[in-house]
C-alpha atoms as an extended CHARMM CRD file, in Angstrom:
* protein
*
       102  EXT
         1         1  MET       CA              0.0000000000        0.0000000000        0.0000000000  PROA      1               0.0000000000
         2         2  THR       CA              1.1990000000        3.4750000000       -0.7970000000  PROA      2               0.0000000000
         3         3  THR       CA              1.0130000000        6.6280000000        1.2730000000  PROA      3               0.0000000000
         4         4  LYS       CA             -1.8350000000        7.9380000000       -0.9160000000  PROA      4               0.0000000000
         5         5  GLU       CA             -4.1300000000        5.2140000000        0.3980000000  PROA      5               0.0000000000
         6         6  TYR       CA             -3.6090000000        6.3850000000        3.9770000000  PROA      6               0.0000000000
         7         7  LEU       CA             -3.8700000000       10.1480000000        3.4760000000  PROA      7               0.0000000000
         8         8  ASN       CA             -6.5890000000       12.4020000000        2.1220000000  PROA      8               0.0000000000
         9         9  LYS       CA             -6.2000000000       16.0620000000        1.1810000000  PROA      9               0.0000000000
        10        10  ILE       CA             -9.1240000000       18.2620000000        2.1160000000  PROA      10              0.0000000000
        11        11  ARG       CA             -9.7040000000       21.9070000000        1.1940000000  PROA      11              0.0000000000
        12        12  ILE       CA            -10.8770000000       23.9030000000        4.2090000000  PROA      12              0.0000000000
        13        13  ARG       CA            -12.0420000000       27.5190000000        4.4470000000  PROA      13              0.0000000000
        14        14  CYS       CA            -11.5150000000       29.6980000000        7.5300000000  PROA      14              0.0000000000
        15        15  PRO       CA            -14.8700000000       30.8560000000        8.9610000000  PROA      15              0.0000000000
        16        16  LEU       CA            -13.4100000000       34.2750000000        9.8880000000  PROA      16              0.0000000000
        17        17  CYS       CA            -11.3550000000       35.4980000000        6.9320000000  PROA      17              0.0000000000
        18        18  LEU       CA            -12.5850000000       32.9710000000        4.3200000000  PROA      18              0.0000000000
        19        19  SER       CA             -9.0280000000       32.0400000000        3.3360000000  PROA      19              0.0000000000
        20        20  SER       CA             -8.7950000000       28.4780000000        2.1050000000  PROA      20              0.0000000000
        21        21  GLY       CA             -6.0800000000       25.8860000000        2.0910000000  PROA      21              0.0000000000
        22        22  GLU       CA             -5.4780000000       22.1610000000        2.0730000000  PROA      22              0.0000000000
        23        23  ILE       CA             -4.8310000000       19.9020000000        5.0180000000  PROA      23              0.0000000000
        24        24  THR       CA             -3.9160000000       16.2310000000        5.0140000000  PROA      24              0.0000000000
        25        25  ILE       CA             -6.0030000000       13.8000000000        7.0570000000  PROA      25              0.0000000000
        26        26  GLU       CA             -5.2150000000       10.1800000000        7.8280000000  PROA      26              0.0000000000
        27        27  LYS       CA             -7.8930000000        7.9240000000        6.3600000000  PROA      27              0.0000000000
        28        28  ASP       CA             -7.8890000000        5.7440000000        9.5010000000  PROA      28              0.0000000000
        29        29  LEU       CA             -8.7930000000        8.7530000000       11.6640000000  PROA      29              0.0000000000
        30        30  ILE       CA            -12.0490000000        9.2460000000        9.7670000000  PROA      30              0.0000000000
        31        31  GLU       CA            -12.9010000000        5.5410000000        9.4650000000  PROA      31              0.0000000000
        32        32  GLN       CA            -12.3650000000        4.7980000000       13.1660000000  PROA      32              0.0000000000
        33        33  ASN       CA            -14.7640000000        7.5230000000       14.2980000000  PROA      33              0.0000000000
        34        34  LEU       CA            -18.0140000000        5.8050000000       15.2590000000  PROA      34              0.0000000000
        35        35  SER       CA            -20.1240000000        8.9700000000       15.5380000000  PROA      35              0.0000000000
        36        36  GLY       CA            -19.8320000000        9.8320000000       11.8420000000  PROA      36              0.0000000000
        37        37  ILE       CA            -18.5180000000       13.3550000000       12.4460000000  PROA      37              0.0000000000
        38        38  THR       CA            -14.8460000000       14.0690000000       13.1120000000  PROA      38              0.0000000000
        39        39  ALA       CA            -13.6790000000       17.3330000000       14.6890000000  PROA      39              0.0000000000
        40        40  ILE       CA            -10.3550000000       18.5350000000       13.3080000000  PROA      40              0.0000000000
        41        41  ASN       CA             -8.4440000000       21.3000000000       15.0900000000  PROA      41              0.0000000000
        42        42  ILE       CA             -6.8930000000       23.6450000000       12.5250000000  PROA      42              0.0000000000
        43        43  THR       CA             -4.0210000000       25.4310000000       14.2160000000  PROA      43              0.0000000000
        44        44  GLU       CA             -2.8460000000       28.9660000000       13.6000000000  PROA      44              0.0000000000
        45        45  ASN       CA             -0.8250000000       29.3940000000       10.3980000000  PROA      45              0.0000000000
        46        46  ALA       CA             -2.0040000000       26.0730000000        8.9700000000  PROA      46              0.0000000000
        47        47  ILE       CA             -4.3100000000       27.9410000000        6.5750000000  PROA      47              0.0000000000
        48        48  CYS       CA             -4.3290000000       31.5110000000        7.9140000000  PROA      48              0.0000000000
        49        49  GLU       CA             -3.5430000000       33.3010000000       11.1840000000  PROA      49              0.0000000000
        50        50  HSD       CA             -6.7300000000       31.9710000000       12.8380000000  PROA      50              0.0000000000
        51        51  SER       CA             -7.3020000000       28.6990000000       14.6200000000  PROA      51              0.0000000000
        52        52  PHE       CA            -10.6370000000       26.9250000000       14.3510000000  PROA      52              0.0000000000
        53        53  VAL       CA            -12.3490000000       23.5430000000       14.4330000000  PROA      53              0.0000000000
        54        54  ALA       CA            -13.6730000000       21.9190000000       11.2580000000  PROA      54              0.0000000000
        55        55  TYR       CA            -16.2000000000       19.0840000000       11.3310000000  PROA      55              0.0000000000
        56        56  LEU       CA            -15.9730000000       16.3790000000        8.6540000000  PROA      56              0.0000000000
        57        57  ASP       CA            -18.3110000000       13.4930000000        7.9440000000  PROA      57              0.0000000000
        58        58  ASN       CA            -17.2940000000        9.9900000000        6.8360000000  PROA      58              0.0000000000
        59        59  ASN       CA            -17.4250000000       11.0810000000        3.1700000000  PROA      59              0.0000000000
        60        60  LEU       CA            -14.7980000000       13.7770000000        3.9000000000  PROA      60              0.0000000000
        61        61  THR       CA            -17.3770000000       16.5150000000        3.4080000000  PROA      61              0.0000000000
        62        62  ILE       CA            -16.9350000000       19.5520000000        5.6190000000  PROA      62              0.0000000000
        63        63  ARG       CA            -20.1430000000       19.9970000000        7.5880000000  PROA      63              0.0000000000
        64        64  ASP       CA            -19.2010000000       23.1850000000        9.4300000000  PROA      64              0.0000000000
        65        65  ALA       CA            -16.3320000000       25.1480000000       10.9640000000  PROA      65              0.0000000000
        66        66  PHE       CA            -16.3070000000       27.1900000000       14.1690000000  PROA      66              0.0000000000
        67        67  VAL       CA            -13.8610000000       29.5060000000       15.8670000000  PROA      67              0.0000000000
        68        68  CYS       CA            -13.2000000000       28.5120000000       19.4670000000  PROA      68              0.0000000000
        69        69  ASP       CA            -14.4010000000       30.8880000000       22.1600000000  PROA      69              0.0000000000
        70        70  PHE       CA            -11.1720000000       30.6680000000       24.1310000000  PROA      70              0.0000000000
        71        71  LYS       CA             -7.7370000000       29.0770000000       24.1250000000  PROA      71              0.0000000000
        72        72  ILE       CA             -5.7140000000       27.6750000000       26.9440000000  PROA      72              0.0000000000
        73        73  LYS       CA             -2.0600000000       28.5070000000       26.6450000000  PROA      73              0.0000000000
        74        74  ILE       CA              0.0450000000       25.8140000000       28.1920000000  PROA      74              0.0000000000
        75        75  PRO       CA              3.4440000000       26.8130000000       29.4830000000  PROA      75              0.0000000000
        76        76  GLU       CA              6.3660000000       24.8650000000       28.1250000000  PROA      76              0.0000000000
        77        77  ILE       CA              8.0250000000       22.8140000000       30.8330000000  PROA      77              0.0000000000
        78        78  ASN       CA             11.5750000000       21.7300000000       30.3580000000  PROA      78              0.0000000000
        79        79  ILE       CA             12.2140000000       18.5010000000       32.2560000000  PROA      79              0.0000000000
        80        80  THR       CA             15.7710000000       19.5880000000       33.0350000000  PROA      80              0.0000000000
        81        81  GLU       CA             14.3850000000       22.5910000000       34.9530000000  PROA      81              0.0000000000
        82        82  ILE       CA             12.6170000000       20.3930000000       37.4990000000  PROA      82              0.0000000000
        83        83  ASP       CA             14.3630000000       20.4170000000       40.8310000000  PROA      83              0.0000000000
        84        84  ASP       CA             14.9480000000       16.8470000000       42.0460000000  PROA      84              0.0000000000
        85        85  GLU       CA             14.9470000000       17.9450000000       45.7040000000  PROA      85              0.0000000000
        86        86  ASN       CA             11.3660000000       19.1900000000       45.6350000000  PROA      86              0.0000000000
        87        87  GLN       CA             10.0480000000       16.3860000000       43.3790000000  PROA      87              0.0000000000
        88        88  LYS       CA              7.9360000000       18.8080000000       41.3290000000  PROA      88              0.0000000000
        89        89  ILE       CA              5.3820000000       17.0940000000       39.1120000000  PROA      89              0.0000000000
        90        90  PRO       CA              5.0340000000       18.4650000000       35.5380000000  PROA      90              0.0000000000
        91        91  PHE       CA              1.6770000000       19.8850000000       34.4990000000  PROA      91              0.0000000000
        92        92  ASP       CA             -0.4480000000       17.1420000000       32.8930000000  PROA      92              0.0000000000
        93        93  ILE       CA             -2.5380000000       18.6040000000       30.0330000000  PROA      93              0.0000000000
        94        94  SER       CA             -4.5940000000       15.4100000000       29.6900000000  PROA      94              0.0000000000
        95        95  ILE       CA             -6.3660000000       16.2390000000       32.9650000000  PROA      95              0.0000000000
        96        96  VAL       CA             -7.4460000000       19.6120000000       31.5470000000  PROA      96              0.0000000000
        97        97  ARG       CA             -8.5770000000       18.0600000000       28.2560000000  PROA      97              0.0000000000
        98        98  ILE       CA            -10.7510000000       15.4990000000       30.0500000000  PROA      98              0.0000000000
        99        99  ASN       CA            -12.6350000000       18.2250000000       31.9290000000  PROA      99              0.0000000000
       100       100  ILE       CA            -13.2990000000       20.6230000000       29.0130000000  PROA      100             0.0000000000
       101       101  LEU       CA            -15.9830000000       19.7260000000       26.4980000000  PROA      101             0.0000000000
       102       102  PRO       CA            -15.5360000000       20.7580000000       22.8340000000  PROA      102             0.0000000000
């Protein structure tokens, strides 16, 4: 199997500035989603300077796109900066993600 069978290119339009661009999606990501709609986070500078969420169905049709109401900036933690004496635990972003609904 070639890479083309695993990846799909999709043209997406920003809901704010209407700029459009292509993103590449893994075919398995869409097929494994049982709900039929997949939310894709489009980061800043992927298409334009905005970040937004695009919703795709199983046929790779864009159903809608929304700009998020807020962003959580996560500080970068360098593991070498952790002081072994105090046994500081790094911030775990998965705990935040579990408690915030899309």
